[in-house]
N, C-alpha and C positions, 0 to 999 in steps of 0.2 A: 312632585313633592307629596301630593296627597296619597300617592301609592305607598310611600314609605312611612307615613304617620297615620294613614286612614284607619288602620286596625285599632287605634286607641281612642278614636273619636266617636262620641255618640252621634247618632244619625242627624240630629238637628244641627250640630256644629259642622259636621262634614258636609252637609247640604249647602250651608251658607258659604263655606270656604270654596266649594266647587264652583260657585257662581262668580268668583273673581276671575279676572282675565288670565290667560295663560302666562302673559308677561309678569303680572304681579305674583302669581303662584310660583314661578321660576325664581323670583327674588325674595321670597319670604325668609325672613330671619327669625322672627318671633311671633307667636300667637299667644296673646294675653287673655286668659279666661278668668274673670272675677265674678263671683256670685252676685247677682242683682246689680251689676255694674257693667258699663259698656264693653262689648267684645272689641278687642283692639288687635291690630297687626302692625308689625314692623317690616318693611321691605325696602330694599335699596337705600337704606339709611333714613327713610321717612316713616312716619306714624300716621295711622288713620283708624277710624272706627268702622265697623261693618253694620250695615242696616239690616232690618228684617227681610229685605229683598236680596241681600248679598252684595249691596253696593258699598263702595268706599265713601264715607262721609266724614266731615270734620266736626259736625254738630253732635255732641254726645246725646242730646235729646232724641235724635233719630236712629241712635244705635241700638242694635239687638242686646238685650241684657240677659245673659245666661241665668237660668233659675237653679233651684236646688237639684232638681232631676238631672240637669245637664252636668252639674259638678259631680254628683254621686255617680253618674254613668261614666264620666271621664275617669274618676278614680278607680271604679270597678274594673274598667277595661285596662288602665295602667298597671294595676296589680294582678291582672288575670283572676279577678274575683277572689283574691287571697291576700288580705292585708298583712296576715302574719308572715308570709313568705317574704314580703318586701319590708319588714319592720326595720332592718338596719339602714336601708336607704331612705325610708321615711324619717328616720331619726336625724339623718344628715340633711334633710330638706330637699332632696331631689331624687328622681328616679331616671335611670338611663334606659332607653329602649333600643331595640334593634335598629341599626343604622347610625348609631352614635348620637342620636337626638336626646338632649337632656330636658327633663321637665322639673322646673323648680316648683316648690310647693310652699304655701303659707296658710297658717290657720292657728288654732288654739293648741299650745304646747302643753305636754304633760311632763313635769320635772320629777326626777328621782336623785336625791343627794346633790341637788343644785345643778344637775345636767339634764339636758333634754333626753327623755326616754322615748317619746313618740309625738307625732303631730296628729291631732284629731280635728274634726270639723274643718277639713280642708276647704278653703273657700277662694284660694287664688292659685292659678297654675300659669306658669310661663313655659311654653313649649319652644325650645330653642332649636332651630333647624341646623343640623350639621351637614356640611357638604365639602368635598374636596375641591380645591381650587389649584389645579396643576399649574405650576409655573409661578405662583405668587412669591415664592422665596428667590427666584432667579436674580432680581436686582440687589438682594441682601446678602446672599451667601458669599460672594467674593470678598466682602468686608470682614467676613468671620473666618475666612480661610487662613490657616497657618502653613505656609509653604515649607517650613523647616520640618514639620511634623507630618505633612501631607494629611492633615485633619483639620479640625476647626480649633479656634481659641475657645477657652471656657466663656460661654456667652449667656447673657440674661436678656430676655425679651420682656419689655415693660409696656403696659398700657392699661387704661381703665377697662372695665368689663365691656364686651361686645364690640371690641375693635379689631378683632382678628388674630389674637395671639395663638389660639389653638390651630386655626387654619394655617398660619404661617409655619409653626414648628412641625405640623404634620407634613407640609411640602418640604421643609428643610431636611427632615428625616429621610424622606424619599430621595432627595437629591444627594445627601451625604452617602447613603446606602448605595446608590448607583454610581457615585463618583462623578456627578454632574457639577463640577466646581465652577464652570463658566469662565468666560473671557479668556480663552486659550491664548489669544494674541498677547495678553499681558504676562504670560508665563505662568498662569495659574492652571496647573494640571494635576491630576491625582487619580488614585484608584478609589473604588468604593471601600468603605470600611464597615466593620461590624457595628450595628447600632442596637442598643437596647432600649426599648420604650416601656416606661412604667405608666400604665393607663388606668389610674385609679377610678376615674368616672366613666370609663369605657367610651370616651369621646374621640380620642386620637385615632384609634385603630377601628373602632366599631366592630369588635370581635363577635362572632357568632360561634359558640362551642370552641373558643380558643383560636379561631382562624380570623385574621384581619379582613375586613371587608373594604376598607380604604387601602390604597397602594402606598405602602411605606417603604418600598424598595426590596430588592432580593436578598439583602444581608441583614435583615432586621428581625429581632425577636421581641415579642410583646408579653409583658406580665400584666394580664388584664384583671381589673377589679381589685387591685392590691394597693394597700396604703403605700404612699410614695416612698417614705423612708425605708420601710421593710423591704419594699420591691427593689430599691436601689441596691441594698445589701445582698439580697438574693441573687440579683444579676451579677454583682461583683464576684460572689463566691462560685457561681455555677456556670455562667454563660460567657465569660471573658469578653464583654463588649469593649469596643474602643471608644465609643461615644454613647453616653447615656442622655436620653431625652425624657424630661419630666415637666408636667404642666402645673402651674399655680402653687409654687412653693411659698412657705411663709411661717411654718411651725418650727420650733427649736429642733426637733428630731429630723426635719428635712435638712437643716443646715449641718447637723452632725453627719448625716448620710453623704452629703455633698463633699464635706471634708474628707471622708473616707475614700470616695471615688477619685477626687482630684489627687490625693496623696498616693493612690494606687496606680496613677498614670492614665487614668481614664478622663477624656474630655467630657464636659458637661454642657448640655444646652437645656436651659430652663426658662420658664416664664413666671411672672408675678404681677399682681395688680398694683399699678402705680401710674400716676399721670405724668411723671417726669423723673428724671434721675434724682432730683432733690427730694421728691416725694418718697421715693425708694429709701433714701437715706434716713427718712423719718420713721420707717418701720423697723421695729427693734431687731428682728432676725436679719433682714436684708441689710440694715445698717452695719451689722457686725461682719457679714460677708464682704460688703463693699469695702469697708475700712481695712480689712485684711488683704485687700487686693486679689481676691479669689477669682473674680471675673476680669477678663482682658477686654471683652467687648459688651457693650450695652445697646440693645436696639429699642428705641422708644417709638412706638407706633402713635401717630397722631389721630385726632378725630377725623374719621374718613368721611368723604362724600359718597354719593351714589357709585362713583366709578373710580375713586382714587383712594389709596391708603398711604398717606404721607408718612415718612419715618426719618429718624435721625439715628446716627450710630456714633457712639463714643468709645474711647479706650478707657483703661483702668484709672487713668488720671482725670477722666471726665472731659477730655479734649476730643473734639470732632475728628473723625478719621476721614471725612469725605474729601477734604482738600488733598491729603497726602495720596489718596487713592487715585483722584482725578490726575494729579501730576505724574504718577506712575504710568497711568494709561496713556497720557499724552507723549511721554518719552519712549514708549515701546514701539 
């Protein structure tokens, strides 16, 4: 893990993190750096502070507290010593680094015409570790498969932040591109289809100079660093995808582009922040899409433990599809 993010860390923080056990390092999910407040990590679904000796502790009084020099050093290395170059990302509150790792930022905002122009005096950083988990989509994809189309149903993955939405759709994109529909004994077979990924935050594919560093399958094209709505339309016009994959929808323009894709005969796999299907219905844009019956499948990810990621899958009417699938499996 430190090999992939070590280049952005000041030496003081890099040393402390290097003292963690290999097991903890391998399971790191977040590193929270807050100026003059305890250094915190999340690993395997658990949280702990790090002491000045690099030990995991629960007592915040024993934790290392990053100073101004730590935060300035981290920001300088994040932006390659050029804040101006990263002005657009800073305005949106995050910077994505090589490997697909996203660093969230908080501090004092500068407004212009009522909108955030930039963030100054950055004092909080959330380094979110991106990693591919091959096979995580295997138990879910059969529920999304449309045997008539030899593709997927229009599907929306829902969960609160940090419950694995991006990791899941990354693996689903790979499997769809490969044609790994699963459960051949149940009659679910298909070929790989053309997948278009709109990777606005450079997390799904972790492209370097336009080339994905995560495995998204052999028939996948990636629009990297492009706003979701615009990217979807560009894909539709020029790359003839059969499935579009897009992360974290929620704006009106996202809904407009999804309408265009679906009416063009393209299947859509998207994610959104919501704790449940009912929560999604309370979000204005999602409410409209759900009411119109645009999605035939909803995957709701539960609060995961260290080793498990529970999920539920519903159809357009909000009915669970687990029972029907289980019955089909038993009769095959």
